[in-house]
C-alpha positions as CSV (number, residue, x, y, z in Angstrom):
1,M,0.0,0.0,0.0
2,T,1.4,3.4,-1.0
3,R,1.6,6.1,1.7
4,L,1.8,9.8,1.1
5,C,3.9,12.0,3.3
6,V,3.9,15.8,2.9
7,A,6.8,18.0,4.2
8,L,5.6,21.3,5.7
9,V,7.9,24.3,5.8
10,E,6.5,27.1,7.9
11,K,8.0,29.9,10.0
12,G,6.0,29.5,13.2
13,T,3.9,27.2,15.3
14,D,0.5,28.8,14.4
15,T,1.2,28.7,10.7
16,M,2.4,25.1,10.9
17,L,-0.7,24.1,12.7
18,E,-2.9,25.8,10.1
19,A,-1.0,24.0,7.3
20,M,-1.4,20.6,9.1
21,R,-5.2,21.2,9.5
22,G,-5.5,22.3,5.8
23,L,-4.1,19.0,4.4
24,P,-6.4,16.8,2.4
25,R,-7.4,13.4,3.9
26,E,-5.3,11.6,1.2
27,V,-2.2,12.7,3.1
28,D,-1.2,9.8,5.4
29,M,1.7,11.4,7.2
30,V,3.3,14.9,7.7
31,E,6.9,15.9,8.0
32,L,7.4,18.9,10.2
33,R,10.5,20.8,9.0
34,L,11.8,22.4,12.2
35,D,14.9,23.7,10.5
36,A,12.7,26.2,8.6
37,M,11.0,27.5,11.7
38,A,12.0,30.8,13.5
39,S,10.2,29.6,16.6
40,C,8.6,26.3,17.5
41,E,6.4,25.0,20.2
42,L,6.9,21.3,19.6
43,E,4.5,20.1,22.3
44,R,1.7,22.2,20.7
45,L,2.5,20.9,17.2
46,L,2.4,17.3,18.4
47,S,-0.8,17.7,20.4
48,G,-2.5,19.3,17.4
49,R,-1.8,16.4,15.0
50,D,-4.5,14.3,13.4
51,R,-2.2,11.9,11.7
52,P,1.4,10.5,12.2
53,V,4.2,13.0,12.0
54,I,7.9,12.9,11.3
55,V,9.8,15.7,13.0
56,S,13.0,16.7,11.1
57,N,15.7,19.2,11.7
58,R,17.7,19.0,8.5
59,P,21.2,20.5,8.4
60,E,22.3,22.4,5.3
61,R,24.4,19.5,4.1
62,G,21.2,17.4,4.1
63,G,19.2,19.9,2.1
64,G,17.9,21.7,5.1
65,L,18.0,25.3,6.3
66,L,19.9,24.7,9.6
67,R,23.5,25.9,9.7
68,P,26.1,23.7,11.4
69,A,26.3,25.8,14.6
70,G,22.5,25.7,14.9
71,A,22.6,21.9,14.3
72,R,24.8,21.4,17.3
73,A,22.5,23.6,19.5
74,A,19.4,21.8,18.2
75,R,20.9,18.4,19.1
76,R,21.6,19.5,22.7
77,A,18.0,20.9,23.0
78,A,16.4,17.9,21.3
79,P,13.6,16.3,23.2
80,R,14.3,12.8,24.6
81,G,12.2,9.7,23.7
82,R,11.0,7.0,26.0
83,A,14.3,5.3,26.2
84,G,16.1,8.5,27.0
85,R,17.6,8.8,23.5
86,R,17.4,12.0,21.7
87,V,14.6,12.2,19.2
88,R,16.0,13.1,15.8
């Protein structure tokens, strides 16, 4: 079965939530591109979802908008998963 994932690139939490809500039902999954966001309330984004999400924070070398110094800071601030590992 084919699954459709749409990457969303928005500047803030409110616009990201609006974009998530505006997606058609045919979209199975959403990628939230945190590297493009000027500010992010991750808990709000995750509580507002109506389908599975992939949270990404792509560095420049991976086609993202995050510069290397920002990538290191983002790794240190990354939320931790159930097993205590950083969620990437």
